[in-house]
N, C-alpha and C positions, 0 to 999 in steps of 0.2 A: 597485504594483511594490515590490520590495525589492532590496537589493544582497546578492549571495552573499559568502561569506567570501573569495573570490578575485576579487571585483570585477565579477561579471556582473550585469546587470539581469535579474531574474526577474519574470515577470508572472502575475497571477491575475485571476479574475473572480468577483464575489460575487453570489449569487442569494439574496435574502431571502425566507424563508417568512413571517416575522412578526418585528417588533422584539422582541429578547430571547429568541428561540428558540435552542435549541442549534444549534451550527454544526459541520457536517462539513467538515474540511479534506481535500479529495479529491486523490489523486495517481494519474496515469495510467500506462499501460504502456510497454513498450519500443517505440521508434519510433512512438509514438502522440502525441496531444496532448489537452489537457484537454477541449475541446468534443467531439471525436470519441469518446473513450473513456468520458467521464463524463456525457454528456447523459442517459443512462438513470439514472445515479446521482442527478441532480438530481430527476428524477421520483420515485425511491424515497425520497429524503430528504424531499421535500414530503409524501409519504404518511405519513411518520412524524412530521411536524410539525417538521422540521429545516430550517434554512437551509444553504447550501452555498457554500464557497469553493473554486473549481476552480483548480488550480495547473498551469501549464506548467513541466515540469522544464527544467533547463538543456539547451540544444540541441534544444528542441522548441517548437512553437507560436510564441508571441510572445516567448519568453525568449531571451536571448543564450546563446552557447556552441556548441561543435561536437563535444562528447563525450557519449556515453551510458556510464554506469559501473555499470550493473546494480544501482543503489541505494546504492553505496558513497559517492560524493560527494553524490548526491541526498538521502541521509539527513541530511547536514550542512545542506544547503539547507533541508530541510523543518523542521528544528528552528528555523531562523530564521523560517519562516512561522508556527510556533507563537507565537514572541515577538511577531511582527507582529499576530497575531489578538488576543492579550491586550492589547497597546497600543491597538489600534483599537477593540475591543469592550468593554474594561474587565476589571478583575480578577475580576468575577463571571461572566465568560463561561464557558459550558459547551461544551467542545470535544470532538469525536470525530475520531479519525484513521482515514481510510478510504482504501484503495488497491486497485487492480486490477492483477494480474499483477506487473510490476516495481514498480508503486506499492504493491502489497501487501507485497512484500519490503521496500520502503523503510519503510513504517509499522511492520512487525514489527521491523526493526532499530532504529528509533526507540524502540520499546517496551522495548528492553533498556537504554535510557539512563535517567538520573534526570530525569523529566519533571515539569512543574509540576502542581499539584493541579487546574488547570482541565481537564485531560484526563480524560474520563469513561470511555471505552473505545475499543477498536480493532476495526475491521472489515477483515479481510484476505481479499480475493476472488481466488481462483485464484493464490495466491502460490507461489513455489518455495522449496525448502529452503536452497539456497545458490547463489551464482553458479557455482561449480564444477559442481554437479550439473546445472543447467539447460544450461550451455554444453556439458558432456559429452554430455548427452542429445541436443541438437541435432546435435552432431558424429556421434553414432552413427546418427541418422536420415539423415544425409548420407553414410553408409558411410565415415566418416573415423575414424581411431584416436585417441580422447581421450588415451590414455596418452602418445602422442607429441606431440599438438598443443596440449593444454591448457597445458603449460608454456610453449609459444610464445606463447599468448594472455596468460598472466600477465606474461611478459617484455615483450611489446608494450605492455601496459597501463602497466607501470612506465616504460618508456623513452619512449613517445610520448604517454601520457596522464597520467603523473605520479601514478598511484594504484595501490593494491594490491587486486587482485580478492579476495584472501583475508583482507582486513583485518577483515571482519565478515560474519556470515551470519544469516539469519532463524532458523535452527535454534539457533544459539548464543544469540541474543537471547531466544528463547522460553524457554530454560532459566532465564533470569534474570527473566522478566517477572512482574510482580505485578498489572498492570492487567487488567481483564476483556477478553477477546478472543473475537470471533466469526470462525470460519473458514468461508468459503463456497466451494463448488466445484461444477462440473458433472461428472457421471461420464462424459461423452462427450468430455472435454477431451483432445485428442490432441497438444497442445503442451506444457502443463504438466500432468503426470499428476495426477489427483485424489488418488492415494495420497500425494502430497507434502503436501497439507493434512491428511490423516489422520496422517501422521508429525509434522507441526508441532503439531497438536492434542494428540497424545500427549506431546510434549516440553514443552508449555507448562506453566510452573510456577504460573500463576495459578489460584487456587481457583475462579474464575468464568470458564468458557470453554464454548464451544458449537461444534459442527461441523454445518454445514448443507450437505447434498449434494442437488443438484437433478438428478433423473433426466433424461437425454437432452440436457443442456446442454453445448455445446462451450465452447471457451476464451473467457472473458469474457462468456459469455451466460447465466449462471445467473439473473440477474434478469429479462432479457427472456423467458426460457423459462418461469420459474416465479414470476411476479410476486407472486401472492397468497401462495404458500408462503414465499417469501423475506421479504416484509414481515411476515407473521405470525410467522415465526421470530425476526426481530429485535425485534418488539414483545414477544414472550414473554421473550426474553433480557433486555430492559430491566426487565420486571416481576420476573424472577428476581433481578436485581441490586439491586432496590429503588430504581431511578431514578424520579423523580417527573415525568419529561417524556416 
């Protein structure tokens, strides 16, 4: 467990592939929890020779809190998990930021910050471009007018949640990102459109980036649908980046 910047107890669970193996810090999606959303991620991490630290966001799983903030406050929490991992596993730890859906948005926004050298790369699976874009998309799906209702959502977030939905976005962070990034998405995703990962890949300033699109995969299902393709793409990316793990 760790303490968030505002005093919440946040919980994680560690699955070790081998002592000294690179460690993926894994972050789950909206209204999900670590074990539900990331159990397949542990299988994938082990196939690549990585250990995994699964994190329950604030308001999810075993963590305290009652707000979901679309990655805004979760990003601040997750930076504390990076500090924890370095303290727990040592200065020579090799860390990978991994997220799915809202967790992908969280790690992308983290990647726009000044991160410690232990962070090797980022894996963003089916992430969205911004809170505004995904909330507006869901509103349109519900036949509601985003132009009228999104300002109400931002006002509610400020008044009742104490956070600003427009404080940061994955798209803005990717424009500043220098870390290697893999974007993964299923082309049958009807919740977070696959085109959002295409846009994020195009916007990413990192000289080392890769877009992996799995045919026929719905939201959050890119790895279950295309296990070998997904793992092989990540292994190839690591070789392209010159990683020795």
